[in-house]
N, C-alpha and C positions, 0 to 999 in steps of 0.2 A: 438399311438400304440408303446409300448416299445419293442425293439428288442435286441437280444444279439446273440453271436456266441458260438457254442459248443466248449469247450476247447479241446475236443478229436479229432473232425473231421472238425471243422471250419464251420459247417452248420449254416446258418442264421435262427434263431428261434424266434418266437413271445413269449414274456414272458407271462406266465399264472400263476394265483394264485394256490398255493399248500397248502392244509389243513394239519394240524399236523398229523403225522403218515403216510403220503403219500410221494411218491417220483416221481419226473418228470424226465424222461430219454429221451435222444436224440433219435428221430425216425430213425436216420441214423446209428449211431454206438452203441447205447445202453448205452452210458455213463450217469451216474447220473448227472443231471443238478442242480436240486434243491431238497432239502429234507425239507419237512415241519416239523417244530419243535415247540413245545409249550414252550420250554425253553427260558425265557426272558433273556435280557442282565444282569439284576440284578441277576437272578438265575445262569447264567453262571459265573458271578463274584464271587458269593457265593461258587460255586463248586471249582473254582480255588483257593480261599483263604483256603477252607477246605483241598484241596489236599496239599497246601503249608504247612499247619499245620501238616498234616499227615507225611510230609517229615521228620520231626524231629525224631519221634519214629521209623519210617521205616528205617532210615539210621543209627541212633545212637544205637539202641538196636539190639541184635543178632536175626537173622532169624532162625537159627538152632543151636542146642546144641548137642554135642556128648560126650560120655564117652569112651575115647580111652586109653588103657594101664593104667587104673586107674586114668586118668587125665580128668578133665572136660574142654572141648574146645568149645568156642563160635565163631560164624562167622557172621559178619555183611555183608551187601550187597556189600560193596566195599573193605572189608579188604584184600581179596586175591588179588584184582587188584592193591591195593597200594603196596603190597609185590612184585608184579611182576614188578613194575616200576624200580627196581634196575637191574634186569637181563633181562627182556623183556619189555622195556619201551613202545613199540608200542602196544603190546597186553594189557598191563595194562591200558594205556591211553585210548584205544578204549573201554574197558569194563567200565571204569570210566565215559567216555563221554556219552555212550549210556544208562547207568543205573542210573547215578547221574546228570551230568551236563545238558544233553539235556532235560530230564524231568523238571529240575529246571528252565532252560532257557525258556522252553515252558510255564510253569505256570506263571512265572514272566511276560512274554510277553502278555499272555492273560489278566492278571490284568492290565498291562500297557496300552493295547489297549482299555480296557473298560474305564480307567481313561481319556485317550486321547479323546475318543469318547464323554465322559461326558463334557469335557471342549472344545470340537470341535477343537482340536489341530491337524491340518492336517499333519504337519511334523512328530510329534511323533506317530501319527497313522500309518504313512507310515513305520517308523522304527520298530514298534512293530509287525505290520502285516507281514512284510518281515521276521522278526525273527521267527514268528509263522510258516510261510510257509516252512522255511528251517529246523527248529528244529524238526518239527513233524515227519519227516521221520526217525529220529534217536532215537526216544523215544522207549526204549525196556524194560520197566518194566515187560511186559508179558513174554518176552523171559527169563529174569532173574528168574521169578517164575517157569517156566518149568525147567530151569537148576537147580534150587534149589531142586526140587523134584527128579530129576535124580540123583543129588549128594547124596541125602539122601538114595535112593535105593542102590547106589553103596557102601555107607559106612556101610550099615547095617550088612555086613559080617565081618566088622572089629570092630564095636563099637555099643553102644546103642545110638539111635538117637531120639531126642525129638524136638518139635517145640520151637522156641525162642520167647522172649517177643515181638519182633518187627514184627513177621510174620503177625499177624492180621492187623496191621497198613499198612504193605506192600501190602497185598491183597486189603485192602480198597483203598489204593492209586491207585492201578492199575484200580479198578472199576471206580473211579472218573475220572481218566485220560482218560480211554476208552470212557466215556460219552462225555468228552470235544473233543476228537479227531474226533468223529463222527458228531459233531455239529458246531465246530468252523471253519470258513473259512474267509480269508481276504475279500472276496466279501461281506459277510454279514455285516461286519463293515462299508465298504465303502458305501453300499446301505443305511445303517442307517444314516451315516453322511450326505449323499445327501438329505435324507428326512428331517433331522433336520435343514439343512442349506437352504433347498428349492432350491438346485442347480440342474437345469435340463440341464446344458450346455453340458453334455455328452450324453444326450438322442438322439437317432437316430431313425427316423421313417422308415417305410417299403419302402418308395420311395427312400431314399438315402442309405438304408441299404446295398445294393449290393456293394457300394464303400467304404467299411469300413474295419478296422482292430481292433481286440480285444486286449485290454490291457492284457498282460501276468500276471499281478499281481491282479488288482481289477476287471478284466473281463469286464470293461465298453467298449462299442463300440466307436470308434473314426473314423473320416473321414480319409481316407488313405493319405491325404496330411499333416496331423499333425505329428510332430516329437516326441512329448511327450504327455502322457496321461493327459487330462484336470483334472482328479480327483486326481491322485497320483504321477504325474510327472515321471512316468516310461517311459524310451525310448521305442517307438513303433516300432515293427517289425512284418511283417506278419508271420514269422516263427522264431524259436529259432536260433540265430546266430551260424553257424558252428555246428549244431546239429549232423549231420552225422559224421563229423571229430572227435568230442568229444566222440561220442558213439563208433566208431571204435577204437580209441586210448585206451580208458579204457577197452573195451572188449578184445582186443588183449593182453593187459597187464595182465588182469585177467586169460586169457587162458594160458599164459606162467607160471604164478604162481601156476596154478592148478597142474602142474607136481611135484614141490617140496612139495606142500601141501599134496599130497597123497603118495609120495615116502619116504620122510624123516620122522623121528620120531616126533610124536606130543605130547607124554606124556612119562614120565620116572618115574617109581615107584621103590623106594629102600625099600626092606623089608628084615630084618635080614641080611644085608650086600649084598643081591642079587639085581642086577640091572635088572629091567624088562622094556624093551623099546617097545612101541607100535606105529604103524602107525594108521591112521584112520581105515583102513581095518582090521588090526589085533586086534585093540581095539573092533571093532564090533564083530569079531569072538570070542574074549575072553568073551564078555558079553553073547553071545549065549551059550558058553560052561558052563558059570556059572549059566545058567538058567534064565537070565534076557533078554528074547527074546523081550519083549515089549520095554525096554530101548534101546536094540540094533537096533530095527526098527526105533525108534525116531532118534538116532544118525546117522544111515545110511541115513535116509531121509534128515535130516538137513545138514549133513556134506558132503555127496557124491551126493545124488540124486538131491537136490535142486540147488547147485551150477552148476552141469552139465546141469540141465534143463534150468536154467537161461541163461547160455552161448549159448547152442544150439538154444534156442528160439530167443535170440537176433540176432544171426547169421542169422537165417531163416528170421526174419523180415527185417533185413538190406538188405539181398540179394534180397528179394522180392521188396523192395523199389527201389533198383538200376535197377532191371529188369522191373520196372513199371508194376508189376503184377496187373491185375484188378479184378481177381477172388479171393475170400477168404479174402477180406479186413476185414469183420466183425470178422472172426475167428482170424486174426492177431491182431486186436484191443483188443479182449478179452484176447488173449495170453499176450499182452503187459501189460494190467492191472493186470493180474495174476502174472506176473514176478515182477512187482513193489510191489505188496502186499506181496508176499512170500519171498522177498529178505532178510528181517531182520532175518528170522528164521534160517539162517545159523550161526548166532551168538551163537546158543545154545551151541555148543562144546566149544567155547572160554569162555563162562560164566561158564560152568561146570569146566573147567580147573582152572579158578579164584577161584571158590568156593572150589575145592579140595585142592588148595594150602593153603587156610586159615584153612582148617580142618586137613590136614595131613602134619605136620611139626615137626617130632619127631627126627630129626637128622639121624644118621646111622641106627637106629632101624626101623624107618618107615618114609619115606619122599616122597613127590610128587613134580615134577617140569615139566613144559612144555618143549617140544623139539623144534628144529628149524623149524619144519613144522608149528608150531603155528603162526609164523610171516607170512609165505607165505599164510596160510589159512586166516588170518586176512586181508591181502591185497586183496585176492580173494573176500571176503565179501564186503569190501569197494568199490573196483573197479566195481563189478557187480551192486551194488546199484547206483553208480555214472553213470554207463553206461545206466541203465534203466531210470534214471531220466533225462539224457541228450537227450534221443531220443524224438524228437517231434512227437507225434503220428499223427499229422495232415499230416505229410509226407506220411503216409500210404494211405490217402484219396485224395492226390493231383491228379488232372486230373479226379476226380470222379464227375460225374454229380450230383448236389444237387438240390432239389426242394426248 
C-alpha cells in the first residue's frame, strides 16, 4: 500500500489511482493532491518546444501598434521594461524577469527535465525540477496580456491603436504555458523516474507511515530518522525551516512599503509642457472621470485591493497560528491558497507602466514616466509573494487530530 502526506496539512493518505479529467483532493484541507491527465511526457515535451518556438515572434515582433502625432509607434513585450532599466532598474528588471526570463527559464527547465528523465539522470532531474518549482510562481505572461489591453484602452484617446504582428503568438504562448503550468509538477517526474528504475526504496507502507516525513520537493515519504530524501537528496525537515520568521519579516517589510506606494506619485504624464502626476488613487479617479470605469475597477483591484487583501489575510493567518486557533482551519487554508494564487496580479500596474513608457515617448510634447511609488509598489508585490510562499500551511493544522 503506497502512502503519502498532503503537502497542505500533512495528513497521511493512501494513494489512489485518478483517471484523466478527475482530481483527488485531501479530505482534511481540500488541497488538490493529484490531477489525472492524459498528457504524456512526450506530449508535454512537444508543448514546451512549441512554446519555446513561439517565444521568438512573441518577443521579437510588436504586440501593439499606434499612430501618435502622425508617427507610427510599435511596442514589444519588453521594450518599455528595457527603457526603464536606465532610470528605474528595479521596476524594469522585475517586468523583464516575470514576462521574459521566468517563462523562458520555465520552458527550458521542462524540456531539460524530460531529457533528464529520458536518460535517467537523477542529478539533472533534480536541478531542472527545482528550477521548475521556483520559476513557475513568477511566470506572468497572462498578467502582461491584461496589461496590454489596459494600455490599449488608455491610449485610444491619444492615438489610433491596432494589434501588432506578435500578438497572436503572444496569446498562443500564454495558452500553451497555461496548459503546462496546470500539469507539470516535480512529483510527476520523480514518480516516473522511480517507475523506470524500479526504485521502491522510498515507498512506505501504512504500518510505518505514522513515523514519516514528506520530502518538500518530490513529495516522497521518508522515515523520520533519514536526513536526506532517498529520491532527490533534498534535506528533510518536518516543516519549512524558520517559516514564521521569514513570513513575518517579508510581510512587515511589505506593509511598510505600502505607505509610499500609495502616497507617492506612481506615474507622470507630460503633455504640451504640462506635468500631470498621479498616485494610484488619483489615477483610478482619473480613469473614472474619463469614462473608463472598467479599467479603473481592474487597476483598483490589482493595485489597491489585492495587495491590502494579501497583507491582511497573511496577518490574520499568522496571528491564528500563534494563538493556536483550532476553529476555522479549513477557511484559513483556503484563504492561504487564494493569496498565493492572486499574488501575481498586482503586477498589472507595473506592466501597464512599462507598456506606456514604450508607447508614449515624444519628448516635451508628450511623454510618460513612472514615479517613485513604482519602486515601492514593486517591492510590495515581490515581498507579499515571498511572504505567501514562505508560510508553511501545515502550521495551520499542527495539533489538529488527523485520521
